[in-house]
Residue frames relative to the residue before (quaternion, step in Angstrom):
aa qw qx qy qz dx dy dz
X 1.0000 0.0000 0.0000 0.0000 0.00 0.00 0.00
X 0.6373 0.5328 -0.3178 0.4572 3.59 0.99 -0.84
X 0.6357 0.5318 -0.3171 0.4610 3.54 1.05 -0.82
X 0.6320 0.5365 -0.3178 0.4600 3.60 1.03 -0.77
X 0.6458 0.5143 -0.3171 0.4668 3.63 1.01 -0.76
X 0.6380 0.5172 -0.3197 0.4725 3.58 1.00 -0.82
X 0.6484 0.5217 -0.3121 0.4583 3.54 0.99 -0.86
X 0.6514 0.5121 -0.3075 0.4679 3.60 0.95 -0.85
X 0.6522 0.5027 -0.3063 0.4777 3.58 0.95 -0.88
X 0.6446 0.5253 -0.3191 0.4548 3.58 0.94 -0.86
X 0.6649 0.4962 -0.3032 0.4688 3.59 0.91 -0.90
X 0.6609 0.5035 -0.3111 0.4614 3.61 0.93 -0.85
X 0.6576 0.4974 -0.3089 0.4741 3.58 0.96 -0.83
X 0.6314 0.5290 -0.3306 0.4606 3.59 1.01 -0.74
X 0.6589 0.4968 -0.3063 0.4745 3.57 0.94 -0.87
X 0.6602 0.5055 -0.3127 0.4592 3.61 0.91 -0.89
X 0.6366 0.5246 -0.3253 0.4623 3.59 0.96 -0.82
X 0.6541 0.5112 -0.3086 0.4642 3.57 0.95 -0.85
X 0.6702 0.5006 -0.2997 0.4587 3.59 0.86 -0.94
X 0.6858 0.4745 -0.2913 0.4687 3.61 0.88 -0.90
X 0.6466 0.5204 -0.3386 0.4432 3.61 0.99 -0.67
X 0.6057 0.5418 -0.3592 0.4589 3.60 1.14 -0.53
X 0.7380 0.4412 -0.2303 0.4557 3.60 0.92 -0.93
X 0.6518 0.5242 -0.3235 0.4423 3.60 1.13 -0.47
X 0.0516 -0.7668 0.6390 0.0315 3.53 -0.96 0.89
X 0.4785 -0.6746 0.4831 0.2873 3.51 -1.11 0.61
X 0.4596 -0.6705 0.5075 0.2857 3.56 -0.92 0.91
X 0.2073 -0.7899 0.5676 0.1044 3.55 -1.05 0.75
X 0.4011 -0.6699 0.5627 0.2713 3.54 -1.33 0.23
X 0.1639 -0.7728 0.6097 0.0641 3.54 -0.86 1.05
X 0.2266 -0.7799 0.5730 0.1093 3.57 -0.59 1.16
X 0.1087 -0.7717 0.6255 0.0382 3.54 -1.02 0.92
X 0.2873 0.7282 -0.5855 0.2105 3.57 -0.83 1.04
X 0.6725 -0.5062 0.3376 0.4213 3.60 -1.18 0.34
X 0.7566 0.3638 -0.2044 0.5035 3.61 1.09 -0.62
X 0.5170 0.6445 -0.4096 0.3867 3.60 1.29 0.03
X 0.6646 -0.4593 0.3944 0.4379 3.55 -1.32 0.12
X 0.7483 0.2579 -0.1543 0.5914 3.58 1.00 -0.85
X 0.1739 -0.8456 0.5034 0.0356 3.54 -0.52 1.24
X 0.7639 0.2981 -0.1822 0.5425 3.61 1.19 -0.35
X 0.5718 -0.5912 0.4505 0.3473 3.53 -1.21 0.59
X 0.6125 0.5688 -0.3476 0.4249 3.58 0.99 -0.80
X 0.6720 0.4720 -0.2963 0.4877 3.60 0.91 -0.87
X 0.6255 0.5384 -0.3384 0.4520 3.60 1.01 -0.77
X 0.6595 0.4960 -0.3090 0.4728 3.60 0.92 -0.88
X 0.6597 0.5155 -0.3058 0.4533 3.59 0.93 -0.87
X 0.7449 0.4139 -0.2302 0.4700 3.58 0.89 -0.89
X 0.5475 0.6292 -0.3972 0.3829 3.61 1.21 -0.28
X 0.2843 -0.7006 0.6214 0.2055 3.50 -1.29 0.50
X 0.6975 -0.4705 0.3019 0.4483 3.63 -1.12 0.39
X 0.8446 0.1794 -0.2070 0.4600 3.51 -1.15 0.98
X 0.4101 0.6744 -0.5026 0.3527 3.60 1.18 0.38
X 0.3346 -0.6963 0.5905 0.2337 3.55 -1.34 0.26
X 0.1841 -0.7407 0.6371 0.1074 3.55 -0.95 0.95
X 0.1200 -0.8122 0.5707 0.0119 3.54 -0.55 1.23
X 0.2122 -0.7846 0.5744 0.0971 3.56 -0.52 1.24
X 0.2893 -0.7406 0.5847 0.1611 3.54 -0.76 1.08
X 0.7186 -0.4210 0.3268 0.4467 3.57 -1.30 0.24
X 0.5162 0.6201 -0.4761 0.3497 3.55 -0.92 0.96
X 0.4177 -0.6705 0.5499 0.2714 3.54 -1.35 0.20
X 0.1386 -0.7885 0.5985 0.0272 3.53 -0.79 1.13
X 0.2015 -0.7967 0.5627 0.0896 3.59 -0.43 1.23
X 0.3285 0.7258 -0.5210 0.3064 3.53 0.05 1.39
X 0.0296 -0.7812 0.6235 0.0128 3.55 -1.21 0.54
X 0.7972 0.2656 -0.2332 0.4895 3.56 -1.34 0.34
X 0.2350 0.7545 -0.5620 0.2443 3.57 0.91 0.97
X 0.1295 -0.8135 0.5653 0.0423 3.60 -0.73 1.02
X 0.1556 -0.7521 0.6357 0.0774 3.53 -0.78 1.11
X 0.0043 -0.8334 0.5492 -0.0613 3.56 -0.49 1.23
X 0.7087 0.3202 -0.2561 0.5742 3.58 1.21 0.55
X 0.6225 -0.5374 0.3864 0.4176 3.61 -1.12 0.39
X 0.1622 0.7827 -0.5774 0.1662 3.59 -0.64 1.16
X 0.2597 -0.6853 0.6384 0.2353 3.50 -1.41 0.13
X 0.1083 -0.7544 0.6457 0.0476 3.55 -0.89 1.02
X 0.0399 0.8213 -0.5603 0.0993 3.54 -0.37 1.26
X 0.2035 -0.7933 0.5650 0.1001 3.53 -0.87 0.98
X 0.3467 -0.6852 0.5920 0.2448 3.51 -1.10 0.70
X 0.7361 -0.4052 0.2810 0.4637 3.56 -1.26 0.22
X 0.8525 0.1027 -0.1359 0.4942 3.53 -1.02 1.02
X 0.4195 0.6331 -0.5314 0.3753 3.59 0.95 0.87
X 0.0578 -0.8268 0.5558 -0.0641 3.55 -0.58 1.25
X 0.1402 -0.7365 0.6525 0.1102 3.54 -1.07 0.81
X 0.1433 -0.7997 0.5827 0.0208 3.54 -0.57 1.26
X 0.2879 -0.7952 0.5163 0.1350 3.57 -0.51 1.22
X 0.3252 -0.7912 0.4596 0.2389 3.58 1.34 -0.08
X 0.5509 -0.6516 0.3629 0.3745 3.58 1.22 0.66
X 0.4766 0.6964 -0.4079 0.3486 3.58 1.12 0.73
X 0.7813 -0.2507 0.1602 0.5487 3.62 1.18 0.21
X 0.7645 -0.2595 0.2443 0.5372 3.55 -1.15 -0.66
X 0.3744 -0.6987 0.5477 0.2679 3.54 -1.18 0.45
X 0.8248 0.0082 0.0482 0.5634 3.60 0.65 -1.09
X 0.0866 -0.7794 0.6202 0.0184 3.57 -0.83 1.06
X 0.1531 -0.7983 0.5797 0.0564 3.57 -0.79 1.04
X 0.0045 0.8010 -0.5948 0.0682 3.54 -0.67 1.22
X 0.6397 0.5006 -0.3248 0.4845 3.60 1.09 0.65
X 0.4811 -0.6310 0.5220 0.3128 3.53 -1.30 0.35
X 0.8247 0.2539 -0.1886 0.4688 3.55 -1.34 0.37
X 0.3792 0.6906 -0.5149 0.3380 3.57 0.79 1.06
X 0.1041 -0.7684 0.6294 0.0499 3.56 -1.05 0.86
X 0.0407 -0.7696 0.6372 -0.0025 3.55 -0.97 0.96
X 0.2131 0.7952 -0.5422 0.1679 3.60 -0.55 1.10
X 0.8444 0.2613 -0.1859 0.4292 3.49 -1.29 0.60
X 0.5559 0.6016 -0.3892 0.4213 3.59 1.19 0.43
X 0.2847 -0.7138 0.6098 0.1936 3.57 -1.15 0.68
X 0.1289 -0.7784 0.6130 0.0415 3.56 -0.83 1.07
X 0.0417 0.8038 -0.5916 0.0462 3.59 -0.80 0.98
X 0.8623 0.2296 -0.1471 0.4267 3.52 -1.39 0.41
X 0.0893 0.7715 -0.6134 0.1431 3.55 0.50 1.24
X 0.5417 -0.6297 0.4484 0.3301 3.57 -1.09 0.66
X 0.2439 -0.7425 0.5983 0.1769 3.55 -1.28 0.24
X 0.0132 0.7885 -0.6123 0.0573 3.53 -1.14 0.73
X 0.4320 -0.6788 0.5246 0.2782 3.55 -1.20 0.50
X 0.7419 0.4135 -0.2165 0.4814 3.58 1.21 -0.36
X 0.7828 0.2270 -0.1275 0.5652 3.61 1.19 -0.32
X 0.3749 -0.7140 0.5474 0.2235 3.57 -1.11 0.72
X 0.1180 -0.7948 0.5940 0.0391 3.58 -0.25 1.26
X 0.0777 -0.8036 0.5901 0.0087 3.58 -1.06 0.78
X 0.5841 -0.5508 0.4577 0.3819 3.54 -1.26 0.40
X 0.7766 0.0337 0.0136 0.6290 3.56 0.94 -0.96
X 0.0258 -0.7958 0.6050 -0.0081 3.58 -0.64 1.08
X 0.1769 -0.7815 0.5949 0.0632 3.54 -0.63 1.22
X 0.0436 0.7987 -0.5948 0.0806 3.58 -0.61 1.16
X 0.8547 -0.0209 0.0079 0.5186 3.58 -0.92 0.87
X 0.4950 0.6583 -0.4240 0.3766 3.57 0.73 1.03
X 0.1134 -0.7646 0.6307 0.0692 3.55 -1.25 0.55
X 0.8517 0.1862 -0.1374 0.4701 3.51 -1.31 0.48
X 0.3822 0.7078 -0.5015 0.3184 3.57 0.77 1.04
X 0.2107 -0.7448 0.6182 0.1365 3.56 -1.33 0.34
X 0.0044 0.7567 -0.6530 0.0306 3.56 -0.91 1.01
X 0.2632 0.7865 -0.5069 0.2351 3.57 -0.29 1.23
X 0.8581 0.1752 -0.1447 0.4604 3.50 -1.32 0.58
X 0.4213 0.6553 -0.5008 0.3771 3.56 0.96 0.91
X 0.2822 -0.7297 0.5935 0.1887 3.56 -1.22 0.45
X 0.1048 -0.8133 0.5722 0.0089 3.56 -0.78 1.05
X 0.0337 0.8122 -0.5751 0.0920 3.56 -0.69 1.13
X 0.8365 0.0980 -0.1229 0.5249 3.56 -1.06 0.88
X 0.4715 0.6331 -0.4516 0.4159 3.52 0.88 1.08
X 0.3786 -0.7095 0.5424 0.2431 3.60 -0.73 1.01
X 0.7618 0.1054 -0.0556 0.6367 3.58 0.90 -0.98
X 0.3215 -0.7841 0.5004 0.1772 3.52 -0.49 1.18
X 0.7959 -0.0163 0.0481 0.6034 3.58 0.76 -1.06
X 0.1712 -0.7605 0.6196 0.0916 3.54 -0.81 1.03
X 0.0578 -0.8208 0.5680 -0.0155 3.56 -0.70 1.06
X 0.1791 0.7832 -0.5775 0.1448 3.55 -0.77 1.06
X 0.8525 0.0272 -0.0608 0.5184 3.59 -1.00 0.91
X 0.4168 0.6800 -0.5023 0.3340 3.57 0.70 1.06
X 0.1225 -0.7853 0.6047 0.0511 3.53 -1.24 0.45
X 0.8629 0.0089 -0.0487 0.5030 3.56 -1.03 0.92
X 0.3639 0.7084 -0.5196 0.3096 3.56 0.66 1.10
X 0.3241 -0.7202 0.5824 0.1925 3.54 -1.17 0.67
X 0.0244 0.7915 -0.6072 0.0651 3.54 -0.56 1.19
X 0.1443 -0.7921 0.5905 0.0545 3.55 -0.26 1.26
X 0.5808 -0.5993 0.4140 0.3634 3.58 -0.95 0.88
X 0.3184 -0.7618 0.5415 0.1582 3.53 -0.78 1.07
X 0.4461 -0.6641 0.5129 0.3114 3.60 -0.98 0.75
X 0.2117 -0.7951 0.5591 0.1021 3.57 -0.91 0.92
């Protein structure tokens, strides 16, 4: 009888392992640079799948109103800059489990009617914002409706 129980457990574990291996995909790293296949952050975010890492290579990326709507890591290498060209928010986060690190944000827009920010966290949980550099930003980080996020003081 004991042998029969072990056999049943073994079969169930084998089936579960098979089912989980079908649904699990490996996270990938998406490189963004002027000479890479993907040249803009917006395209990288769109083409990414949950839990991928977007790696910004050295360079200035003139983009604004970038929306992260899935769990991702946005990581900048030395001298990777996102220039908002003073046109509004630069990065809006509407997803859980997002990490933003090592990126320089410059030139957030200004308005008398809206609070533009370099990084705006909206409706998010379990995020990390650390080791970023923020320059020429009226509101550096906008935070609203977040829970259990790690926000390390950004050097200004």
